[in-house]
VMD Tcl script that builds the backbone (N, CA, C; Angstrom):
set m [mol new atoms 492]
animate dup $m
set s [atomselect $m all]
$s set {name element resname resid chain x y z} {
  {N N UNK 1 A 85.261 -26.705 53.831}
  {CA C UNK 1 A 85.483 -25.301 54.047}
  {C C UNK 1 A 84.174 -24.518 53.965}
  {N N UNK 2 A 83.205 -24.842 53.233}
  {CA C UNK 2 A 81.966 -24.078 53.171}
  {C C UNK 2 A 81.966 -23.096 52.013}
  {N N UNK 3 A 80.835 -22.478 51.837}
  {CA C UNK 3 A 80.709 -21.524 50.742}
  {C C UNK 3 A 79.996 -20.271 51.228}
  {N N UNK 4 A 80.113 -19.225 50.478}
  {CA C UNK 4 A 79.456 -17.967 50.785}
  {C C UNK 4 A 78.174 -17.875 49.981}
  {N N UNK 5 A 77.099 -17.535 50.651}
  {CA C UNK 5 A 75.812 -17.331 49.989}
  {C C UNK 5 A 75.525 -15.834 50.018}
  {N N UNK 6 A 75.245 -15.276 48.865}
  {CA C UNK 6 A 74.935 -13.849 48.772}
  {C C UNK 6 A 73.440 -13.689 48.588}
  {N N UNK 7 A 72.866 -12.822 49.384}
  {CA C UNK 7 A 71.443 -12.529 49.299}
  {C C UNK 7 A 71.280 -11.079 48.880}
  {N N UNK 8 A 70.434 -10.823 47.889}
  {CA C UNK 8 A 70.159 -9.456 47.478}
  {C C UNK 8 A 68.654 -9.231 47.433}
  {N N UNK 9 A 68.269 -8.020 47.712}
  {CA C UNK 9 A 66.859 -7.647 47.635}
  {C C UNK 9 A 66.704 -6.568 46.570}
  {N N UNK 10 A 65.620 -6.636 45.836}
  {CA C UNK 10 A 65.336 -5.629 44.824}
  {C C UNK 10 A 64.337 -4.640 45.420}
  {N N UNK 11 A 64.739 -3.385 45.449}
  {CA C UNK 11 A 63.892 -2.309 45.958}
  {C C UNK 11 A 63.780 -1.264 44.852}
  {N N UNK 12 A 62.550 -0.948 44.481}
  {CA C UNK 12 A 62.342 0.083 43.465}
  {C C UNK 12 A 62.241 1.435 44.160}
  {N N UNK 13 A 62.997 2.396 43.667}
  {CA C UNK 13 A 62.951 3.756 44.208}
  {C C UNK 13 A 62.133 4.623 43.251}
  {N N UNK 14 A 61.014 5.104 43.743}
  {CA C UNK 14 A 60.167 5.988 42.957}
  {C C UNK 14 A 60.471 7.420 43.394}
  {N N UNK 15 A 60.548 8.332 42.441}
  {CA C UNK 15 A 60.884 9.723 42.757}
  {C C UNK 15 A 59.808 10.419 43.570}
  {N N UNK 16 A 58.566 9.969 43.411}
  {CA C UNK 16 A 57.454 10.651 44.058}
  {C C UNK 16 A 56.259 9.707 44.146}
  {N N UNK 17 A 55.375 10.005 45.065}
  {CA C UNK 17 A 54.118 9.265 45.179}
  {C C UNK 17 A 53.313 9.374 43.879}
  {N N UNK 18 A 53.549 10.443 43.125}
  {CA C UNK 18 A 52.842 10.657 41.861}
  {C C UNK 18 A 53.203 9.602 40.813}
  {N N UNK 19 A 54.304 8.892 41.008}
  {CA C UNK 19 A 54.726 7.852 40.068}
  {C C UNK 19 A 53.962 6.544 40.266}
  {N N UNK 20 A 53.063 6.508 41.239}
  {CA C UNK 20 A 52.319 5.301 41.566}
  {C C UNK 20 A 50.885 5.393 41.039}
  {N N UNK 21 A 50.185 4.266 41.065}
  {CA C UNK 21 A 48.787 4.265 40.649}
  {C C UNK 21 A 47.942 5.028 41.665}
  {N N UNK 22 A 46.737 5.374 41.282}
  {CA C UNK 22 A 45.829 6.095 42.186}
  {C C UNK 22 A 45.563 5.274 43.445}
  {N N UNK 23 A 45.374 3.976 43.312}
  {CA C UNK 23 A 45.120 3.120 44.475}
  {C C UNK 23 A 46.341 3.075 45.394}
  {N N UNK 24 A 47.528 2.968 44.825}
  {CA C UNK 24 A 48.752 2.955 45.631}
  {C C UNK 24 A 48.953 4.291 46.343}
  {N N UNK 25 A 48.633 5.389 45.670}
  {CA C UNK 25 A 48.714 6.708 46.296}
  {C C UNK 25 A 47.749 6.809 47.472}
  {N N UNK 26 A 46.540 6.276 47.299}
  {CA C UNK 26 A 45.556 6.280 48.378}
  {C C UNK 26 A 46.064 5.468 49.562}
  {N N UNK 27 A 46.643 4.309 49.290}
  {CA C UNK 27 A 47.170 3.445 50.349}
  {C C UNK 27 A 48.236 4.182 51.158}
  {N N UNK 28 A 49.151 4.853 50.474}
  {CA C UNK 28 A 50.210 5.594 51.165}
  {C C UNK 28 A 49.624 6.790 51.911}
  {N N UNK 29 A 48.689 7.483 51.320}
  {CA C UNK 29 A 48.054 8.635 51.989}
  {C C UNK 29 A 47.360 8.217 53.277}
  {N N UNK 30 A 46.730 7.053 53.257}
  {CA C UNK 30 A 46.072 6.559 54.472}
  {C C UNK 30 A 47.098 6.197 55.545}
  {N N UNK 31 A 48.266 5.702 55.133}
  {CA C UNK 31 A 49.340 5.412 56.097}
  {C C UNK 31 A 49.859 6.713 56.710}
  {N N UNK 32 A 50.006 7.739 55.888}
  {CA C UNK 32 A 50.462 9.043 56.378}
  {C C UNK 32 A 49.440 9.615 57.363}
  {N N UNK 33 A 48.161 9.533 57.011}
  {CA C UNK 33 A 47.104 10.019 57.909}
  {C C UNK 33 A 47.100 9.255 59.228}
  {N N UNK 34 A 47.306 7.946 59.154}
  {CA C UNK 34 A 47.332 7.131 60.374}
  {C C UNK 34 A 48.501 7.526 61.267}
  {N N UNK 35 A 49.638 7.854 60.673}
  {CA C UNK 35 A 50.808 8.269 61.460}
  {C C UNK 35 A 50.511 9.531 62.262}
  {N N UNK 36 A 49.699 10.403 61.695}
  {CA C UNK 36 A 49.387 11.670 62.360}
  {C C UNK 36 A 48.617 11.469 63.667}
  {N N UNK 37 A 47.930 10.349 63.810}
  {CA C UNK 37 A 47.132 10.105 65.016}
  {C C UNK 37 A 47.690 8.980 65.885}
  {N N UNK 38 A 48.935 8.595 65.635}
  {CA C UNK 38 A 49.563 7.550 66.447}
  {C C UNK 38 A 49.695 8.012 67.896}
  {N N UNK 39 A 49.715 7.054 68.803}
  {CA C UNK 39 A 49.940 7.361 70.216}
  {C C UNK 39 A 51.401 7.038 70.519}
  {N N UNK 40 A 52.260 8.052 70.404}
  {CA C UNK 40 A 53.699 7.857 70.579}
  {C C UNK 40 A 54.300 8.975 71.437}
  {N N UNK 41 A 53.794 9.130 72.677}
  {CA C UNK 41 A 54.281 10.234 73.509}
  {C C UNK 41 A 55.709 10.037 74.017}
  {N N UNK 42 A 56.227 8.836 73.983}
  {CA C UNK 42 A 57.549 8.568 74.541}
  {C C UNK 42 A 58.639 8.660 73.480}
  {N N UNK 43 A 58.431 8.032 72.343}
  {CA C UNK 43 A 59.428 8.075 71.267}
  {C C UNK 43 A 59.257 9.289 70.372}
  {N N UNK 44 A 58.028 9.832 70.315}
  {CA C UNK 44 A 57.683 10.910 69.393}
  {C C UNK 44 A 58.039 10.520 67.964}
  {N N UNK 45 A 57.875 9.240 67.678}
  {CA C UNK 45 A 58.143 8.659 66.352}
  {C C UNK 45 A 56.834 8.001 65.920}
  {N N UNK 46 A 56.027 8.748 65.203}
  {CA C UNK 46 A 54.691 8.285 64.810}
  {C C UNK 46 A 54.763 7.490 63.517}
  {N N UNK 47 A 54.235 6.283 63.552}
  {CA C UNK 47 A 54.229 5.411 62.380}
  {C C UNK 47 A 52.791 5.066 62.033}
  {N N UNK 48 A 52.510 5.094 60.739}
  {CA C UNK 48 A 51.195 4.695 60.241}
  {C C UNK 48 A 51.368 3.607 59.202}
  {N N UNK 49 A 50.407 2.713 59.147}
  {CA C UNK 49 A 50.424 1.642 58.149}
  {C C UNK 49 A 49.017 1.467 57.608}
  {N N UNK 50 A 48.949 1.137 56.335}
  {CA C UNK 50 A 47.668 0.828 55.701}
  {C C UNK 50 A 47.812 -0.463 54.920}
  {N N UNK 51 A 46.829 -1.315 55.077}
  {CA C UNK 51 A 46.838 -2.633 54.457}
  {C C UNK 51 A 45.750 -2.678 53.387}
  {N N UNK 52 A 46.129 -3.072 52.177}
  {CA C UNK 52 A 45.167 -3.275 51.096}
  {C C UNK 52 A 44.848 -4.755 51.010}
  {N N UNK 53 A 43.575 -5.086 51.179}
  {CA C UNK 53 A 43.138 -6.476 51.102}
  {C C UNK 53 A 42.694 -6.819 49.686}
  {N N UNK 54 A 42.642 -8.104 49.378}
  {CA C UNK 54 A 42.207 -8.550 48.052}
  {C C UNK 54 A 40.782 -8.134 47.721}
  {N N UNK 55 A 39.961 -7.902 48.727}
  {CA C UNK 55 A 38.578 -7.477 48.488}
  {C C UNK 55 A 38.467 -5.965 48.255}
  {N N UNK 56 A 39.623 -5.275 48.221}
  {CA C UNK 56 A 39.640 -3.836 47.969}
  {C C UNK 56 A 39.576 -2.966 49.208}
  {N N UNK 57 A 39.315 -3.551 50.366}
  {CA C UNK 57 A 39.250 -2.780 51.609}
  {C C UNK 57 A 40.657 -2.339 52.022}
  {N N UNK 58 A 40.728 -1.155 52.604}
  {CA C UNK 58 A 41.982 -0.642 53.160}
  {C C UNK 58 A 41.772 -0.431 54.655}
  {N N UNK 59 A 42.634 -1.050 55.442}
  {CA C UNK 59 A 42.578 -0.961 56.898}
  {C C UNK 59 A 43.859 -0.272 57.364}
  {N N UNK 60 A 43.712 0.744 58.201}
  {CA C UNK 60 A 44.875 1.474 58.694}
  {C C UNK 60 A 45.109 1.199 60.174}
  {N N UNK 61 A 46.329 1.426 60.582}
  {CA C UNK 61 A 46.709 1.296 61.986}
  {C C UNK 61 A 47.893 2.208 62.254}
  {N N UNK 62 A 48.167 2.443 63.524}
  {CA C UNK 62 A 49.325 3.256 63.892}
  {C C UNK 62 A 49.949 2.708 65.168}
  {N N UNK 63 A 51.171 3.141 65.434}
  {CA C UNK 63 A 51.842 2.621 66.617}
  {C C UNK 63 A 51.149 3.120 67.881}
  {N N UNK 64 A 51.141 2.248 68.870}
  {CA C UNK 64 A 50.491 2.501 70.154}
  {C C UNK 64 A 51.519 2.209 71.245}
  {N N UNK 65 A 52.052 3.254 71.847}
  {CA C UNK 65 A 53.086 3.084 72.859}
  {C C UNK 65 A 52.480 2.944 74.251}
  {N N UNK 66 A 53.310 2.494 75.163}
  {CA C UNK 66 A 52.926 2.349 76.555}
  {C C UNK 66 A 54.147 2.651 77.391}
  {N N UNK 67 A 53.958 3.303 78.509}
  {CA C UNK 67 A 55.082 3.629 79.368}
  {C C UNK 67 A 55.800 2.354 79.830}
  {N N UNK 68 A 55.097 1.258 79.899}
  {CA C UNK 68 A 55.704 -0.027 80.264}
  {C C UNK 68 A 56.171 -0.732 78.988}
  {N N UNK 69 A 57.329 -0.270 78.466}
  {CA C UNK 69 A 57.886 -0.930 77.281}
  {C C UNK 69 A 58.077 -2.398 77.597}
  {N N UNK 70 A 57.839 -3.339 76.759}
  {CA C UNK 70 A 57.428 -3.259 75.362}
  {C C UNK 70 A 55.935 -3.534 75.178}
  {N N UNK 71 A 55.108 -2.982 76.016}
  {CA C UNK 71 A 53.676 -3.266 75.965}
  {C C UNK 71 A 52.959 -2.639 74.778}
  {N N UNK 72 A 53.600 -1.745 74.067}
  {CA C UNK 72 A 52.987 -1.125 72.894}
  {C C UNK 72 A 53.022 -2.053 71.696}
  {N N UNK 73 A 52.581 -1.525 70.570}
  {CA C UNK 73 A 52.547 -2.333 69.348}
  {C C UNK 73 A 52.826 -1.435 68.147}
  {N N UNK 74 A 53.558 -1.973 67.184}
  {CA C UNK 74 A 53.905 -1.252 65.965}
  {C C UNK 74 A 52.698 -1.093 65.040}
  {N N UNK 75 A 52.746 -0.062 64.214}
  {CA C UNK 75 A 51.650 0.254 63.285}
  {C C UNK 75 A 51.353 -0.892 62.330}
  {N N UNK 76 A 52.396 -1.539 61.840}
  {CA C UNK 76 A 52.215 -2.613 60.866}
  {C C UNK 76 A 51.371 -3.750 61.441}
  {N N UNK 77 A 51.698 -4.136 62.675}
  {CA C UNK 77 A 50.955 -5.232 63.294}
  {C C UNK 77 A 49.554 -4.805 63.688}
  {N N UNK 78 A 49.386 -3.559 64.139}
  {CA C UNK 78 A 48.038 -3.067 64.451}
  {C C UNK 78 A 47.161 -3.174 63.204}
  {N N UNK 79 A 47.670 -2.691 62.066}
  {CA C UNK 79 A 46.883 -2.707 60.825}
  {C C UNK 79 A 46.618 -4.134 60.343}
  {N N UNK 80 A 47.639 -4.980 60.356}
  {CA C UNK 80 A 47.463 -6.362 59.882}
  {C C UNK 80 A 46.495 -7.149 60.766}
  {N N UNK 81 A 46.636 -7.004 62.075}
  {CA C UNK 81 A 45.759 -7.746 62.979}
  {C C UNK 81 A 44.318 -7.250 62.890}
  {N N UNK 82 A 44.139 -5.935 62.732}
  {CA C UNK 82 A 42.786 -5.393 62.568}
  {C C UNK 82 A 42.171 -5.888 61.271}
  {N N UNK 83 A 42.956 -5.927 60.209}
  {CA C UNK 83 A 42.457 -6.416 58.918}
  {C C UNK 83 A 42.044 -7.875 59.026}
  {N N UNK 84 A 42.870 -8.680 59.658}
  {CA C UNK 84 A 42.573 -10.110 59.790}
  {C C UNK 84 A 41.377 -10.355 60.701}
  {N N UNK 85 A 41.236 -9.544 61.746}
  {CA C UNK 85 A 40.107 -9.692 62.665}
  {C C UNK 85 A 38.791 -9.293 62.004}
  {N N UNK 86 A 38.830 -8.257 61.175}
  {CA C UNK 86 A 37.610 -7.756 60.545}
  {C C UNK 86 A 37.276 -8.430 59.220}
  {N N UNK 87 A 38.285 -8.975 58.547}
  {CA C UNK 87 A 38.088 -9.646 57.261}
  {C C UNK 87 A 38.857 -10.968 57.261}
  {N N UNK 88 A 38.432 -11.904 58.116}
  {CA C UNK 88 A 39.171 -13.171 58.224}
  {C C UNK 88 A 39.188 -13.913 56.893}
  {N N UNK 89 A 40.335 -14.457 56.572}
  {CA C UNK 89 A 40.472 -15.255 55.361}
  {C C UNK 89 A 40.698 -14.449 54.097}
  {N N UNK 90 A 40.742 -13.120 54.190}
  {CA C UNK 90 A 40.971 -12.289 53.000}
  {C C UNK 90 A 42.465 -11.954 52.921}
  {N N UNK 91 A 43.132 -12.383 51.853}
  {CA C UNK 91 A 44.572 -12.135 51.737}
  {C C UNK 91 A 44.919 -10.655 51.631}
  {N N UNK 92 A 46.124 -10.342 52.062}
  {CA C UNK 92 A 46.685 -8.999 51.980}
  {C C UNK 92 A 47.405 -8.864 50.635}
  {N N UNK 93 A 47.121 -7.779 49.918}
  {CA C UNK 93 A 47.807 -7.509 48.644}
  {C C UNK 93 A 49.007 -6.594 48.831}
  {N N UNK 94 A 48.854 -5.590 49.699}
  {CA C UNK 94 A 49.923 -4.596 49.855}
  {C C UNK 94 A 49.834 -3.960 51.228}
  {N N UNK 95 A 50.947 -3.408 51.660}
  {CA C UNK 95 A 50.984 -2.631 52.890}
  {C C UNK 95 A 51.880 -1.417 52.665}
  {N N UNK 96 A 51.412 -0.266 53.117}
  {CA C UNK 96 A 52.192 0.970 53.039}
  {C C UNK 96 A 52.540 1.401 54.455}
  {N N UNK 97 A 53.758 1.897 54.628}
  {CA C UNK 97 A 54.232 2.336 55.935}
  {C C UNK 97 A 54.831 3.731 55.787}
  {N N UNK 98 A 54.460 4.612 56.701}
  {CA C UNK 98 A 55.009 5.960 56.711}
  {C C UNK 98 A 55.243 6.384 58.157}
  {N N UNK 99 A 56.139 7.329 58.325}
  {CA C UNK 99 A 56.419 7.819 59.680}
  {C C UNK 99 A 56.641 9.319 59.653}
  {N N UNK 100 A 56.329 9.936 60.784}
  {CA C UNK 100 A 56.600 11.356 60.979}
  {C C UNK 100 A 57.157 11.541 62.385}
  {N N UNK 101 A 57.965 12.545 62.539}
  {CA C UNK 101 A 58.534 12.826 63.853}
  {C C UNK 101 A 58.814 14.314 63.957}
  {N N UNK 102 A 58.609 14.850 65.140}
  {CA C UNK 102 A 58.896 16.268 65.347}
  {C C UNK 102 A 60.312 16.499 65.885}
  {N N UNK 103 A 61.075 15.411 66.071}
  {CA C UNK 103 A 62.420 15.630 66.629}
  {C C UNK 103 A 63.535 14.813 65.983}
  {N N UNK 104 A 63.217 13.900 65.079}
  {CA C UNK 104 A 64.266 13.173 64.351}
  {C C UNK 104 A 63.917 13.156 62.874}
  {N N UNK 105 A 64.940 13.060 62.050}
  {CA C UNK 105 A 64.733 12.936 60.609}
  {C C UNK 105 A 64.486 11.466 60.293}
  {N N UNK 106 A 63.461 11.199 59.513}
  {CA C UNK 106 A 63.127 9.818 59.155}
  {C C UNK 106 A 64.035 9.329 58.042}
  {N N UNK 107 A 64.476 10.209 57.181}
  {CA C UNK 107 A 65.335 9.816 56.076}
  {C C UNK 107 A 64.532 9.257 54.924}
  {N N UNK 108 A 65.244 8.713 53.972}
  {CA C UNK 108 A 64.585 8.249 52.758}
  {C C UNK 108 A 63.981 6.850 52.894}
  {N N UNK 109 A 64.677 5.936 53.497}
  {CA C UNK 109 A 64.197 4.558 53.530}
  {C C UNK 109 A 63.786 4.178 54.940}
  {N N UNK 110 A 62.503 4.056 55.141}
  {CA C UNK 110 A 61.933 3.639 56.416}
  {C C UNK 110 A 61.763 2.127 56.349}
  {N N UNK 111 A 62.234 1.418 57.335}
  {CA C UNK 111 A 62.198 -0.043 57.278}
  {C C UNK 111 A 61.495 -0.617 58.503}
  {N N UNK 112 A 60.627 -1.611 58.308}
  {CA C UNK 112 A 59.933 -2.216 59.453}
  {C C UNK 112 A 60.890 -2.986 60.366}
  {N N UNK 113 A 60.525 -3.076 61.631}
  {CA C UNK 113 A 61.339 -3.834 62.587}
  {C C UNK 113 A 61.259 -5.333 62.277}
  {N N UNK 114 A 62.094 -6.094 62.904}
  {CA C UNK 114 A 62.140 -7.538 62.672}
  {C C UNK 114 A 60.849 -8.250 63.033}
  {N N UNK 115 A 60.232 -7.858 64.150}
  {CA C UNK 115 A 58.974 -8.507 64.557}
  {C C UNK 115 A 57.884 -8.264 63.517}
  {N N UNK 116 A 57.811 -7.047 62.987}
  {CA C UNK 116 A 56.797 -6.744 61.962}
  {C C UNK 116 A 57.090 -7.486 60.667}
  {N N UNK 117 A 58.356 -7.605 60.314}
  {CA C UNK 117 A 58.718 -8.373 59.113}
  {C C UNK 117 A 58.256 -9.821 59.264}
  {N N UNK 118 A 58.474 -10.396 60.438}
  {CA C UNK 118 A 58.073 -11.786 60.660}
  {C C UNK 118 A 56.560 -11.937 60.548}
  {N N UNK 119 A 55.807 -11.006 61.108}
  {CA C UNK 119 A 54.343 -11.065 61.013}
  {C C UNK 119 A 53.906 -10.926 59.561}
  {N N UNK 120 A 54.500 -9.988 58.838}
  {CA C UNK 120 A 54.125 -9.796 57.434}
  {C C UNK 120 A 54.436 -11.027 56.586}
  {N N UNK 121 A 55.595 -11.635 56.828}
  {CA C UNK 121 A 55.963 -12.815 56.048}
  {C C UNK 121 A 55.036 -13.997 56.384}
  {N N UNK 122 A 54.499 -14.020 57.598}
  {CA C UNK 122 A 53.517 -15.047 57.973}
  {C C UNK 122 A 52.265 -14.930 57.093}
  {N N UNK 123 A 51.824 -13.692 56.841}
  {CA C UNK 123 A 50.657 -13.491 55.984}
  {C C UNK 123 A 50.950 -13.904 54.540}
  {N N UNK 124 A 52.160 -13.639 54.067}
  {CA C UNK 124 A 52.536 -14.111 52.721}
  {C C UNK 124 A 52.493 -15.629 52.663}
  {N N UNK 125 A 53.071 -16.261 53.653}
  {CA C UNK 125 A 53.126 -17.724 53.676}
  {C C UNK 125 A 51.736 -18.327 53.836}
  {N N UNK 126 A 50.938 -17.738 54.682}
  {CA C UNK 126 A 49.582 -18.245 54.941}
  {C C UNK 126 A 48.754 -18.326 53.667}
  {N N UNK 127 A 48.826 -17.274 52.846}
  {CA C UNK 127 A 48.005 -17.212 51.635}
  {C C UNK 127 A 48.783 -17.553 50.367}
  {N N UNK 128 A 50.084 -17.826 50.506}
  {CA C UNK 128 A 50.932 -18.157 49.359}
  {C C UNK 128 A 50.842 -17.087 48.271}
  {N N UNK 129 A 50.851 -15.817 48.725}
  {CA C UNK 129 A 50.788 -14.672 47.812}
  {C C UNK 129 A 51.740 -13.599 48.315}
  {N N UNK 130 A 52.481 -13.011 47.383}
  {CA C UNK 130 A 53.366 -11.913 47.755}
  {C C UNK 130 A 52.570 -10.703 48.209}
  {N N UNK 131 A 53.131 -9.984 49.154}
  {CA C UNK 131 A 52.582 -8.717 49.618}
  {C C UNK 131 A 53.547 -7.625 49.167}
  {N N UNK 132 A 53.044 -6.657 48.412}
  {CA C UNK 132 A 53.860 -5.531 47.990}
  {C C UNK 132 A 53.984 -4.551 49.152}
  {N N UNK 133 A 55.184 -4.062 49.349}
  {CA C UNK 133 A 55.483 -3.157 50.459}
  {C C UNK 133 A 55.862 -1.781 49.913}
  {N N UNK 134 A 55.215 -0.746 50.438}
  {CA C UNK 134 A 55.515 0.630 50.079}
  {C C UNK 134 A 56.057 1.335 51.320}
  {N N UNK 135 A 57.222 1.972 51.194}
  {CA C UNK 135 A 57.869 2.639 52.316}
  {C C UNK 135 A 58.041 4.118 51.986}
  {N N UNK 136 A 57.579 4.982 52.899}
  {CA C UNK 136 A 57.645 6.430 52.668}
  {C C UNK 136 A 58.192 7.110 53.913}
  {N N UNK 137 A 59.300 7.825 53.755}
  {CA C UNK 137 A 59.892 8.591 54.845}
  {C C UNK 137 A 59.620 10.074 54.686}
  {N N UNK 138 A 60.589 10.909 55.099}
  {CA C UNK 138 A 60.452 12.364 55.050}
  {C C UNK 138 A 60.561 12.953 53.651}
  {N N UNK 139 A 61.224 12.261 52.746}
  {CA C UNK 139 A 61.451 12.807 51.415}
  {C C UNK 139 A 60.281 12.461 50.493}
  {N N UNK 140 A 60.353 12.932 49.276}
  {CA C UNK 140 A 59.309 12.636 48.285}
  {C C UNK 140 A 59.383 11.182 47.799}
  {N N UNK 141 A 60.521 10.552 47.953}
  {CA C UNK 141 A 60.730 9.211 47.414}
  {C C UNK 141 A 59.848 8.174 48.095}
  {N N UNK 142 A 59.485 7.167 47.319}
  {CA C UNK 142 A 58.745 6.016 47.827}
  {C C UNK 142 A 59.521 4.784 47.386}
  {N N UNK 143 A 59.703 3.854 48.304}
  {CA C UNK 143 A 60.397 2.617 47.992}
  {C C UNK 143 A 59.374 1.497 47.913}
  {N N UNK 144 A 59.529 0.652 46.900}
  {CA C UNK 144 A 58.577 -0.421 46.653}
  {C C UNK 144 A 59.333 -1.749 46.621}
  {N N UNK 145 A 58.837 -2.706 47.400}
  {CA C UNK 145 A 59.408 -4.045 47.453}
  {C C UNK 145 A 58.290 -5.015 47.061}
  {N N UNK 146 A 58.582 -5.936 46.154}
  {CA C UNK 146 A 57.550 -6.825 45.616}
  {C C UNK 146 A 57.108 -7.938 46.556}
  {N N UNK 147 A 57.917 -8.241 47.557}
  {CA C UNK 147 A 57.578 -9.319 48.485}
  {C C UNK 147 A 58.232 -9.062 49.838}
  {N N UNK 148 A 57.505 -9.359 50.896}
  {CA C UNK 148 A 58.062 -9.221 52.242}
  {C C UNK 148 A 59.262 -10.159 52.402}
  {N N UNK 149 A 59.207 -11.304 51.754}
  {CA C UNK 149 A 60.322 -12.242 51.808}
  {C C UNK 149 A 61.632 -11.625 51.360}
  {N N UNK 150 A 61.548 -10.600 50.508}
  {CA C UNK 150 A 62.762 -9.929 50.042}
  {C C UNK 150 A 63.462 -9.157 51.155}
  {N N UNK 151 A 62.723 -8.724 52.172}
  {CA C UNK 151 A 63.362 -7.972 53.265}
  {C C UNK 151 A 63.551 -8.831 54.519}
  {N N UNK 152 A 63.212 -10.114 54.403}
  {CA C UNK 152 A 63.439 -11.037 55.519}
  {C C UNK 152 A 63.997 -12.350 54.967}
  {N N UNK 153 A 65.280 -12.319 54.607}
  {CA C UNK 153 A 65.865 -13.555 54.072}
  {C C UNK 153 A 65.888 -14.644 55.143}
  {N N UNK 154 A 65.791 -15.876 54.702}
  {CA C UNK 154 A 65.817 -17.035 55.594}
  {C C UNK 154 A 64.717 -16.953 56.649}
  {N N UNK 155 A 63.535 -16.527 56.206}
  {CA C UNK 155 A 62.421 -16.346 57.142}
  {C C UNK 155 A 62.003 -17.667 57.774}
  {N N UNK 156 A 61.434 -17.564 58.948}
  {CA C UNK 156 A 60.926 -18.710 59.694}
  {C C UNK 156 A 59.450 -18.849 59.376}
  {N N UNK 157 A 59.024 -20.066 58.985}
  {CA C UNK 157 A 57.607 -20.303 58.725}
  {C C UNK 157 A 57.241 -21.722 59.105}
  {N N UNK 158 A 55.971 -22.040 58.978}
  {CA C UNK 158 A 55.474 -23.342 59.436}
  {C C UNK 158 A 56.053 -24.515 58.663}
  {N N UNK 159 A 56.605 -24.274 57.486}
  {CA C UNK 159 A 57.259 -25.362 56.761}
  {C C UNK 159 A 58.440 -25.919 57.546}
  {N N UNK 160 A 59.006 -25.106 58.423}
  {CA C UNK 160 A 60.155 -25.534 59.236}
  {C C UNK 160 A 59.724 -26.404 60.415}
  {N N UNK 161 A 58.417 -26.538 60.644}
  {CA C UNK 161 A 57.890 -27.271 61.800}
  {C C UNK 161 A 57.307 -28.632 61.442}
  {N N UNK 162 A 57.697 -29.177 60.330}
  {CA C UNK 162 A 57.171 -30.478 59.907}
  {C C UNK 162 A 57.683 -31.564 60.843}
  {N N UNK 163 A 56.803 -32.510 61.197}
  {CA C UNK 163 A 57.216 -33.606 62.083}
  {C C UNK 163 A 58.300 -34.478 61.435}
  {N N UNK 164 A 59.083 -35.109 62.283}
  {CA C UNK 164 A 60.154 -36.004 61.786}
  {C C UNK 164 A 59.556 -37.293 61.284}
}
mol reanalyze $m
mol bondsrecalc $m
mol representation Tube
mol addrep $m
């Protein structure tokens, strides 16, 4: 007959960015700043991401749209790929994501798309280190997740590709 498997994720809800460390506040502020300069003329949904590397560097990125969907790229992947290209071999410690829009409400919990989750979990697996995720929407609240794996249960990784 089979069994039911229950998966739960732990998400910390912080009342304000002020409840975080100075470095975490800086990371989120850089994501907010990056969102302000995103190229999103079609969706008008600007997303910014900032990646904190183990060497202390912070690399930001934002979504880049294209009239020929899906030729654009999400902020999370722009930031992660730029970080990896400029600092190869340096693990990611944290990533902050924020969004702004002039025509839709972002709400309290902003969540990365599936493709971005898969890319982020690849970086966790590559370096065998958790990446802390900070999510900031329209409200003062900030959501903190201790590992990307928590938001992508049953993730696909290279361990699944072992030869027979």
